[in-house]
Backbone and ligand atoms as CSV (ligand in chain L), in Angstrom:
chain,resi,resn,atom,element,x,y,z
A,1,MET,N,N,-16.214,6.376,5.187
A,1,MET,CA,C,-15.317,6.307,4.030
A,1,MET,C,C,-16.104,6.270,2.723
A,2,ASP,N,N,-17.312,6.805,2.750
A,2,ASP,CA,C,-18.148,6.721,1.554
A,2,ASP,C,C,-17.520,7.430,0.369
A,3,GLN,N,N,-16.851,8.547,0.643
A,3,GLN,CA,C,-16.281,9.314,-0.460
A,3,GLN,C,C,-15.129,8.552,-1.121
A,4,VAL,N,N,-14.213,8.039,-0.299
A,4,VAL,CA,C,-13.051,7.357,-0.857
A,4,VAL,C,C,-13.439,6.005,-1.443
A,5,TRP,N,N,-14.289,5.272,-0.710
A,5,TRP,CA,C,-14.599,3.902,-1.126
A,5,TRP,C,C,-16.012,3.828,-1.683
A,6,ARG,N,N,-16.315,4.722,-2.619
A,6,ARG,CA,C,-17.675,4.763,-3.147
A,6,ARG,C,C,-17.900,3.736,-4.241
A,7,THR,N,N,-16.831,3.146,-4.735
A,7,THR,CA,C,-17.003,2.097,-5.729
A,7,THR,C,C,-16.421,0.802,-5.187
A,8,ARG,N,N,-16.783,-0.302,-5.781
A,8,ARG,CA,C,-16.273,-1.590,-5.344
A,8,ARG,C,C,-14.762,-1.638,-5.505
A,9,GLN,N,N,-14.085,-2.182,-4.514
A,9,GLN,CA,C,-12.628,-2.233,-4.554
A,9,GLN,C,C,-12.144,-3.662,-4.380
A,10,ASP,N,N,-10.978,-3.904,-4.899
A,10,ASP,CA,C,-10.322,-5.186,-4.695
A,10,ASP,C,C,-9.207,-5.011,-3.677
A,11,PHE,N,N,-9.359,-5.664,-2.556
A,11,PHE,CA,C,-8.294,-5.663,-1.562
A,11,PHE,C,C,-7.517,-6.961,-1.710
A,12,GLU,N,N,-6.261,-6.856,-2.090
A,12,GLU,CA,C,-5.431,-8.042,-2.267
A,12,GLU,C,C,-4.302,-8.024,-1.245
A,13,CYS,N,N,-4.687,-7.820,0.020
A,13,CYS,CA,C,-3.716,-7.937,1.094
A,13,CYS,C,C,-4.449,-8.440,2.333
A,14,ASP,N,N,-3.671,-8.844,3.335
A,14,ASP,CA,C,-4.250,-9.458,4.521
A,14,ASP,C,C,-4.719,-8.391,5.521
A,15,ASP,N,N,-5.392,-8.844,6.596
A,15,ASP,CA,C,-6.079,-7.928,7.509
A,15,ASP,C,C,-5.155,-7.118,8.416
A,16,GLY,N,N,-3.888,-7.522,8.525
A,16,GLY,CA,C,-2.979,-6.819,9.432
A,16,GLY,C,C,-2.766,-5.363,9.065
A,17,TRP,N,N,-3.022,-5.011,7.843
A,17,TRP,CA,C,-2.838,-3.628,7.398
A,17,TRP,C,C,-4.140,-2.843,7.431
A,18,PHE,N,N,-5.158,-3.393,8.062
A,18,PHE,CA,C,-6.464,-2.718,8.071
A,18,PHE,C,C,-6.370,-1.321,8.673
A,19,ALA,N,N,-5.726,-1.221,9.854
A,19,ALA,CA,C,-5.640,0.090,10.519
A,19,ALA,C,C,-4.873,1.087,9.650
A,20,LEU,N,N,-3.826,0.608,9.024
A,20,LEU,CA,C,-3.035,1.455,8.129
A,20,LEU,C,C,-3.906,1.978,6.982
A,21,LEU,N,N,-4.676,1.078,6.389
A,21,LEU,CA,C,-5.547,1.468,5.282
A,21,LEU,C,C,-6.677,2.378,5.752
A,22,TRP,N,N,-7.147,2.126,6.963
A,22,TRP,CA,C,-8.232,2.954,7.511
A,22,TRP,C,C,-7.754,4.402,7.664
A,23,HIS,N,N,-6.586,4.573,8.264
A,23,HIS,CA,C,-6.058,5.921,8.466
A,23,HIS,C,C,-5.733,6.594,7.129
A,24,LEU,N,N,-5.170,5.827,6.205
A,24,LEU,CA,C,-4.868,6.389,4.890
A,24,LEU,C,C,-6.153,6.810,4.180
A,25,SER,N,N,-7.180,5.987,4.267
A,25,SER,CA,C,-8.457,6.310,3.622
A,25,SER,C,C,-9.057,7.582,4.200
A,26,ALA,N,N,-8.967,7.734,5.525
A,26,ALA,CA,C,-9.491,8.934,6.169
A,26,ALA,C,C,-8.731,10.170,5.690
A,27,GLU,N,N,-7.407,10.021,5.560
A,27,GLU,CA,C,-6.582,11.138,5.107
A,27,GLU,C,C,-6.927,11.502,3.664
A,28,LEU,N,N,-7.075,10.474,2.821
A,28,LEU,CA,C,-7.411,10.720,1.423
A,28,LEU,C,C,-8.796,11.354,1.301
A,29,GLU,N,N,-9.709,10.896,2.140
A,29,GLU,CA,C,-11.063,11.454,2.104
A,29,GLU,C,C,-11.043,12.951,2.407
A,30,THR,N,N,-10.245,13.326,3.404
A,30,THR,CA,C,-10.121,14.742,3.760
A,30,THR,C,C,-9.525,15.540,2.598
A,31,LEU,N,N,-8.499,14.971,1.964
A,31,LEU,CA,C,-7.847,15.664,0.852
A,31,LEU,C,C,-8.786,15.796,-0.345
A,32,ILE,N,N,-9.556,14.741,-0.620
A,32,ILE,CA,C,-10.504,14.790,-1.739
A,32,ILE,C,C,-11.602,15.810,-1.453
A,33,ALA,N,N,-12.077,15.825,-0.209
A,33,ALA,CA,C,-13.163,16.740,0.152
A,33,ALA,C,C,-12.737,18.203,0.044
A,34,ALA,N,N,-11.416,18.452,0.141
A,34,ALA,CA,C,-10.908,19.819,0.054
A,34,ALA,C,C,-10.795,20.299,-1.392
A,35,LEU,N,N,-10.954,19.395,-2.352
A,35,LEU,CA,C,-10.873,19.775,-3.764
A,35,LEU,C,C,-12.182,20.424,-4.214
A,36,PRO,N,N,-12.131,21.201,-5.302
A,36,PRO,CA,C,-13.393,21.727,-5.855
A,36,PRO,C,C,-14.362,20.569,-6.135
A,37,GLU,N,N,-15.618,20.802,-5.842
A,37,GLU,CA,C,-16.589,19.705,-5.876
A,37,GLU,C,C,-16.632,19.005,-7.230
A,38,GLN,N,N,-16.482,19.770,-8.320
A,38,GLN,CA,C,-16.572,19.154,-9.644
A,38,GLN,C,C,-15.365,18.280,-9.972
A,39,GLU,N,N,-14.288,18.391,-9.192
A,39,GLU,CA,C,-13.096,17.568,-9.437
A,39,GLU,C,C,-13.046,16.315,-8.560
A,40,GLN,N,N,-13.836,16.288,-7.511
A,40,GLN,CA,C,-13.703,15.221,-6.513
A,40,GLN,C,C,-13.938,13.828,-7.096
A,41,GLY,N,N,-14.854,13.733,-8.055
A,41,GLY,CA,C,-15.194,12.429,-8.612
A,41,GLY,C,C,-14.062,11.766,-9.370
A,42,ALA,N,N,-13.056,12.542,-9.756
A,42,ALA,CA,C,-11.949,11.982,-10.538
A,42,ALA,C,C,-10.943,11.245,-9.669
A,43,TYR,N,N,-11.043,11.423,-8.340
A,43,TYR,CA,C,-10.052,10.835,-7.433
A,43,TYR,C,C,-10.663,9.659,-6.685
A,44,ALA,N,N,-10.141,8.463,-6.960
A,44,ALA,CA,C,-10.656,7.278,-6.271
A,44,ALA,C,C,-9.589,6.188,-6.273
A,45,PRO,N,N,-9.560,5.366,-5.236
A,45,PRO,CA,C,-8.648,4.223,-5.241
A,45,PRO,C,C,-9.112,3.198,-6.272
A,46,THR,N,N,-8.165,2.556,-6.913
A,46,THR,CA,C,-8.532,1.533,-7.883
A,46,THR,C,C,-8.058,0.147,-7.468
A,47,ASN,N,N,-6.990,0.069,-6.718
A,47,ASN,CA,C,-6.445,-1.246,-6.381
A,47,ASN,C,C,-5.589,-1.142,-5.124
A,48,VAL,N,N,-5.750,-2.087,-4.244
A,48,VAL,CA,C,-4.955,-2.171,-3.020
A,48,VAL,C,C,-4.426,-3.581,-2.943
A,49,LYS,N,N,-3.115,-3.713,-2.825
A,49,LYS,CA,C,-2.567,-5.063,-2.801
A,49,LYS,C,C,-1.223,-5.092,-2.078
A,50,GLU,N,N,-0.763,-6.309,-1.869
A,50,GLU,CA,C,0.569,-6.543,-1.343
A,50,GLU,C,C,1.472,-6.878,-2.498
A,51,LYS,N,N,2.657,-6.269,-2.531
A,51,LYS,CA,C,3.647,-6.632,-3.542
A,51,LYS,C,C,5.029,-6.532,-2.916
A,52,PHE,N,N,5.837,-7.559,-3.058
A,52,PHE,CA,C,7.165,-7.607,-2.444
A,52,PHE,C,C,7.103,-7.301,-0.950
A,53,GLY,N,N,6.064,-7.769,-0.277
A,53,GLY,CA,C,5.954,-7.566,1.159
A,53,GLY,C,C,5.507,-6.175,1.564
A,54,ALA,N,N,5.176,-5.346,0.591
A,54,ALA,CA,C,4.782,-3.966,0.897
A,54,ALA,C,C,3.382,-3.683,0.370
A,55,LEU,N,N,2.722,-2.749,1.023
A,55,LEU,CA,C,1.439,-2.273,0.534
A,55,LEU,C,C,1.635,-1.529,-0.780
A,56,ARG,N,N,0.726,-1.752,-1.711
A,56,ARG,CA,C,0.682,-0.953,-2.937
A,56,ARG,C,C,-0.738,-0.413,-3.066
A,57,PHE,N,N,-0.836,0.886,-3.271
A,57,PHE,CA,C,-2.131,1.568,-3.257
A,57,PHE,C,C,-2.212,2.443,-4.496
A,58,TYR,N,N,-3.186,2.154,-5.351
A,58,TYR,CA,C,-3.290,2.854,-6.634
A,58,TYR,C,C,-4.557,3.694,-6.692
A,59,MET,N,N,-4.416,4.875,-7.273
A,59,MET,CA,C,-5.535,5.811,-7.419
A,59,MET,C,C,-5.756,6.124,-8.900
A,60,THR,N,N,-6.988,6.517,-9.222
A,60,THR,CA,C,-7.258,6.978,-10.584
A,60,THR,C,C,-6.460,8.244,-10.882
A,61,ARG,N,N,-6.488,9.178,-9.923
A,61,ARG,CA,C,-5.663,10.382,-9.991
A,61,ARG,C,C,-5.172,10.668,-8.588
A,62,CYS,N,N,-4.139,11.480,-8.503
A,62,CYS,CA,C,-3.474,11.672,-7.231
A,62,CYS,C,C,-2.823,13.047,-7.188
A,63,THR,N,N,-3.128,13.841,-6.167
A,63,THR,CA,C,-2.390,15.092,-5.974
A,63,THR,C,C,-1.069,14.774,-5.279
A,64,ALA,N,N,-0.189,15.777,-5.198
A,64,ALA,CA,C,1.094,15.565,-4.512
A,64,ALA,C,C,0.868,15.197,-3.047
A,65,GLU,N,N,-0.128,15.819,-2.407
A,65,GLU,CA,C,-0.415,15.491,-1.002
A,65,GLU,C,C,-0.908,14.066,-0.859
A,66,MET,N,N,-1.753,13.618,-1.777
A,66,MET,CA,C,-2.238,12.231,-1.734
A,66,MET,C,C,-1.076,11.271,-1.952
A,67,ASP,N,N,-0.219,11.598,-2.898
A,67,ASP,CA,C,0.932,10.747,-3.180
A,67,ASP,C,C,1.822,10.638,-1.940
A,68,HIS,N,N,1.987,11.744,-1.240
A,68,HIS,CA,C,2.801,11.750,-0.028
A,68,HIS,C,C,2.189,10.830,1.032
A,69,ALA,N,N,0.888,10.931,1.227
A,69,ALA,CA,C,0.209,10.092,2.226
A,69,ALA,C,C,0.310,8.607,1.863
A,70,ILE,N,N,0.151,8.302,0.586
A,70,ILE,CA,C,0.208,6.908,0.136
A,70,ILE,C,C,1.622,6.359,0.289
A,71,THR,N,N,2.602,7.155,-0.105
A,71,THR,CA,C,3.992,6.714,0.020
A,71,THR,C,C,4.349,6.450,1.478
A,72,ARG,N,N,3.865,7.314,2.379
A,72,ARG,CA,C,4.138,7.118,3.802
A,72,ARG,C,C,3.510,5.802,4.297
A,73,ALA,N,N,2.264,5.547,3.909
A,73,ALA,CA,C,1.595,4.313,4.342
A,73,ALA,C,C,2.301,3.084,3.767
A,74,GLU,N,N,2.716,3.163,2.517
A,74,GLU,CA,C,3.437,2.043,1.910
A,74,GLU,C,C,4.743,1.785,2.658
A,75,GLY,N,N,5.410,2.876,3.065
A,75,GLY,CA,C,6.650,2.728,3.824
A,75,GLY,C,C,6.422,2.119,5.197
A,76,GLN,N,N,5.290,2.447,5.821
A,76,GLN,CA,C,4.972,1.883,7.140
A,76,GLN,C,C,4.641,0.393,7.035
A,77,SER,N,N,4.080,-0.010,5.900
A,77,SER,CA,C,3.611,-1.394,5.780
A,77,SER,C,C,4.749,-2.401,5.877
A,78,ILE,N,N,5.957,-2.020,5.527
A,78,ILE,CA,C,7.057,-2.986,5.563
A,78,ILE,C,C,7.613,-3.179,6.970
A,79,HIS,N,N,7.015,-2.500,7.944
A,79,HIS,CA,C,7.381,-2.714,9.348
A,79,HIS,C,C,6.210,-3.271,10.141
A,80,MET,N,N,5.200,-3.766,9.445
A,80,MET,CA,C,3.955,-4.172,10.076
A,80,MET,C,C,3.520,-5.522,9.510
A,81,CYS,N,N,3.329,-6.510,10.396
A,81,CYS,CA,C,2.916,-7.851,9.951
A,81,CYS,C,C,1.624,-7.748,9.141
A,82,GLU,N,N,1.641,-8.290,7.930
A,82,GLU,CA,C,0.464,-8.212,7.067
A,82,GLU,C,C,-0.703,-9.035,7.618
A,83,VAL,N,N,-0.407,-10.022,8.466
A,83,VAL,CA,C,-1.463,-10.886,9.004
A,83,VAL,C,C,-2.139,-10.262,10.215
A,84,CYS,N,N,-1.332,-9.715,11.165
A,84,CYS,CA,C,-1.900,-9.286,12.451
A,84,CYS,C,C,-1.670,-7.810,12.768
A,85,GLY,N,N,-0.817,-7.105,12.033
A,85,GLY,CA,C,-0.590,-5.693,12.288
A,85,GLY,C,C,0.449,-5.396,13.353
A,86,GLN,N,N,0.994,-6.418,13.996
A,86,GLN,CA,C,2.053,-6.205,14.979
A,86,GLN,C,C,3.355,-5.841,14.242
A,87,PRO,N,N,4.360,-5.297,14.986
A,87,PRO,CA,C,5.626,-4.996,14.322
A,87,PRO,C,C,6.172,-6.209,13.579
A,88,GLY,N,N,6.610,-5.984,12.374
A,88,GLY,CA,C,7.076,-7.081,11.541
A,88,GLY,C,C,8.338,-6.715,10.778
A,89,THR,N,N,8.886,-7.697,10.108
A,89,THR,CA,C,10.105,-7.536,9.326
A,89,THR,C,C,9.837,-8.061,7.924
A,90,ARG,N,N,10.399,-7.395,6.937
A,90,ARG,CA,C,10.254,-7.897,5.566
A,90,ARG,C,C,11.278,-8.995,5.347
A,91,LEU,N,N,10.784,-10.134,4.920
A,91,LEU,CA,C,11.591,-11.346,4.824
A,91,LEU,C,C,11.520,-11.920,3.422
A,92,ILE,N,N,12.598,-12.596,3.047
A,92,ILE,CA,C,12.622,-13.263,1.740
A,92,ILE,C,C,13.006,-14.721,1.925
A,93,HIS,N,N,12.337,-15.589,1.182
A,93,HIS,CA,C,12.678,-17.003,1.146
A,93,HIS,C,C,12.256,-17.544,-0.215
A,94,ASP,N,N,13.225,-18.071,-0.957
A,94,ASP,CA,C,12.884,-18.691,-2.233
A,94,ASP,C,C,12.119,-17.736,-3.151
A,95,GLU,N,N,12.566,-16.490,-3.225
A,95,GLU,CA,C,11.964,-15.470,-4.086
A,95,GLU,C,C,10.581,-15.021,-3.635
A,96,LEU,N,N,10.113,-15.518,-2.488
A,96,LEU,CA,C,8.859,-15.049,-1.924
A,96,LEU,C,C,9.195,-14.034,-0.837
A,97,ILE,N,N,8.546,-12.874,-0.901
A,97,ILE,CA,C,8.830,-11.800,0.048
A,97,ILE,C,C,7.560,-11.487,0.828
A,98,LEU,N,N,7.702,-11.471,2.154
A,98,LEU,CA,C,6.579,-11.251,3.047
A,98,LEU,C,C,6.998,-10.297,4.153
A,99,THR,N,N,6.025,-9.570,4.713
A,99,THR,CA,C,6.293,-8.818,5.935
A,99,THR,C,C,5.485,-9.465,7.048
A,100,ARG,N,N,6.201,-10.005,8.022
A,100,ARG,CA,C,5.562,-10.810,9.063
A,100,ARG,C,C,6.216,-10.584,10.417
A,101,CYS,N,N,5.421,-10.769,11.489
A,101,CYS,CA,C,5.968,-10.863,12.838
A,101,CYS,C,C,6.518,-12.282,13.012
A,102,LEU,N,N,7.154,-12.523,14.149
A,102,LEU,CA,C,7.719,-13.862,14.394
A,102,LEU,C,C,6.624,-14.926,14.397
A,103,ASP,N,N,5.476,-14.609,14.996
A,103,ASP,CA,C,4.394,-15.602,15.106
A,103,ASP,C,C,3.842,-16.010,13.744
A,104,HIS,N,N,3.891,-15.115,12.779
A,104,HIS,CA,C,3.258,-15.400,11.485
A,104,HIS,C,C,4.257,-15.656,10.365
A,105,THR,N,N,5.521,-15.828,10.715
A,105,THR,CA,C,6.504,-16.211,9.711
A,105,THR,C,C,6.317,-17.692,9.395
A,106,PRO,N,N,6.035,-18.042,8.155
A,106,PRO,CA,C,5.810,-19.447,7.822
A,106,PRO,C,C,7.036,-20.309,8.138
A,107,ALA,N,N,6.789,-21.502,8.606
A,107,ALA,CA,C,7.897,-22.407,8.912
A,107,ALA,C,C,8.519,-22.916,7.617
A,108,GLN,N,N,9.850,-22.884,7.549
A,108,GLN,CA,C,10.580,-23.375,6.379
A,108,GLN,C,C,11.795,-24.142,6.861
A,109,SER,N,N,12.269,-25.060,6.073
A,109,SER,CA,C,13.494,-25.754,6.441
A,109,SER,C,C,14.680,-24.787,6.407
A,110,GLU,N,N,14.693,-23.915,5.420
A,110,GLU,CA,C,15.697,-22.857,5.367
A,110,GLU,C,C,15.086,-21.603,5.998
A,111,PRO,N,N,15.833,-20.910,6.859
A,111,PRO,CA,C,15.243,-19.732,7.515
A,111,PRO,C,C,14.983,-18.586,6.544
A,112,TRP,N,N,13.984,-17.797,6.881
A,112,TRP,CA,C,13.723,-16.569,6.125
A,112,TRP,C,C,14.833,-15.572,6.425
A,113,GLN,N,N,15.191,-14.795,5.436
A,113,GLN,CA,C,16.224,-13.779,5.606
A,113,GLN,C,C,15.584,-12.385,5.516
A,114,PRO,N,N,16.093,-11.434,6.308
A,114,PRO,CA,C,15.585,-10.060,6.166
A,114,PRO,C,C,15.836,-9.542,4.752
A,115,TRP,N,N,14.886,-8.766,4.250
A,115,TRP,CA,C,15.033,-8.206,2.905
A,115,TRP,C,C,15.427,-6.744,3.042
A,116,PRO,N,N,16.528,-6.317,2.419
A,116,PRO,CA,C,17.045,-4.961,2.657
A,116,PRO,C,C,16.036,-3.874,2.308
A,117,LEU,N,N,15.974,-2.879,3.178
A,117,LEU,CA,C,14.998,-1.802,3.000
A,117,LEU,C,C,15.267,-0.976,1.756
A,118,GLU,N,N,16.514,-0.904,1.319
A,118,GLU,CA,C,16.783,-0.061,0.144
A,118,GLU,C,C,16.144,-0.639,-1.124
A,119,TRP,N,N,15.614,-1.850,-1.009
A,119,TRP,CA,C,14.920,-2.447,-2.145
A,119,TRP,C,C,13.422,-2.184,-2.091
A,120,LEU,N,N,13.031,-1.168,-1.340
A,120,LEU,CA,C,11.603,-0.876,-1.176
A,120,LEU,C,C,10.899,-0.722,-2.518
A,121,ALA,N,N,11.477,0.063,-3.395
A,121,ALA,CA,C,10.825,0.277,-4.682
A,121,ALA,C,C,11.839,0.068,-5.805
A,122,SER,N,N,11.466,-0.756,-6.750
A,122,SER,CA,C,12.290,-0.879,-7.945
A,122,SER,C,C,12.050,0.361,-8.804
A,123,PRO,N,N,12.923,0.620,-9.792
A,123,PRO,CA,C,12.746,1.854,-10.574
A,123,PRO,C,C,11.352,1.988,-11.179
A,124,GLU,N,N,10.788,0.883,-11.642
A,124,GLU,CA,C,9.464,1.010,-12.264
A,124,GLU,C,C,8.360,1.164,-11.220
A,125,GLU,N,N,8.668,0.793,-9.958
A,125,GLU,CA,C,7.669,0.946,-8.903
A,125,GLU,C,C,7.692,2.342,-8.296
A,126,ARG,N,N,8.861,2.952,-8.272
A,126,ARG,CA,C,8.993,4.245,-7.623
A,126,ARG,C,C,8.351,5.324,-8.479
A,127,ARG,N,N,7.541,6.109,-7.863
A,127,ARG,CA,C,6.900,7.193,-8.609
A,127,ARG,C,C,7.767,8.434,-8.482
A,128,THR,N,N,8.111,8.991,-9.602
A,128,THR,CA,C,8.907,10.207,-9.572
A,128,THR,C,C,8.025,11.434,-9.529
A,129,SER,N,N,6.792,11.308,-9.929
A,129,SER,CA,C,5.870,12.432,-9.829
A,129,SER,C,C,4.465,11.886,-9.653
A,130,PRO,N,N,3.579,12.693,-9.083
A,130,PRO,CA,C,2.211,12.208,-8.871
A,130,PRO,C,C,1.537,11.750,-10.155
A,131,SER,N,N,1.920,12.316,-11.284
A,131,SER,CA,C,1.253,11.948,-12.534
A,131,SER,C,C,1.526,10.491,-12.909
A,132,ASN,N,N,2.614,9.932,-12.359
A,132,ASN,CA,C,2.911,8.534,-12.648
A,132,ASN,C,C,1.901,7.588,-12.031
A,133,ARG,N,N,1.087,8.105,-11.110
A,133,ARG,CA,C,0.149,7.257,-10.411
A,133,ARG,C,C,-1.227,7.270,-11.078
A,134,THR,N,N,-1.334,7.845,-12.252
A,134,THR,CA,C,-2.657,8.025,-12.827
A,134,THR,C,C,-3.166,6.801,-13.579
A,135,MET,N,N,-2.338,5.794,-13.750
A,135,MET,CA,C,-2.851,4.625,-14.457
A,135,MET,C,C,-3.940,3.942,-13.638
A,136,LEU,N,N,-4.906,3.388,-14.335
A,136,LEU,CA,C,-6.034,2.784,-13.644
A,136,LEU,C,C,-5.622,1.525,-12.910
A,137,ARG,N,N,-4.886,0.685,-13.537
A,137,ARG,CA,C,-4.483,-0.559,-12.902
A,137,ARG,C,C,-3.205,-1.028,-13.570
A,138,ARG,N,N,-2.255,-1.376,-12.737
A,138,ARG,CA,C,-0.972,-1.792,-13.279
A,138,ARG,C,C,-0.945,-3.336,-13.369
A,139,GLU,N,N,-0.541,-3.806,-14.508
A,139,GLU,CA,C,-0.443,-5.257,-14.667
A,139,GLU,C,C,0.822,-5.759,-14.009
A,140,GLU,N,N,0.799,-6.983,-13.538
A,140,GLU,CA,C,1.994,-7.571,-12.911
A,140,GLU,C,C,3.045,-7.830,-13.973
L,1,ZN,ZN,ZN,1.721,-11.324,12.807
């Protein structure tokens, strides 16, 4: 993954999504390598994190194919426990949203509730075009 991860990165999510990120990185590496050599340096991940129980993956620049791969991985993350990678459910409790399997759902006096899938992306989170992904880092 030298091409994709050639600079220091901040991973702000748990290890359960490692395989997901590994496959996405391999896919992005292939897509970057297919670009003209003088353009390849402009494409790099800048931030990887968990937000609202879902993976968020940001690039300096992004082609439509890269955006498609990232969107697919982000969509898969909400069905995968962020701690262990086993099948999971996106849950909400007290405004905290997590994607967890049964074993890794934190104990609470009030039970966690499933979080509806149609809330995957808020309007400001949803990218309408690949160019929307060109910001270096999005502030919370
Ligand atoms: Zn788990």
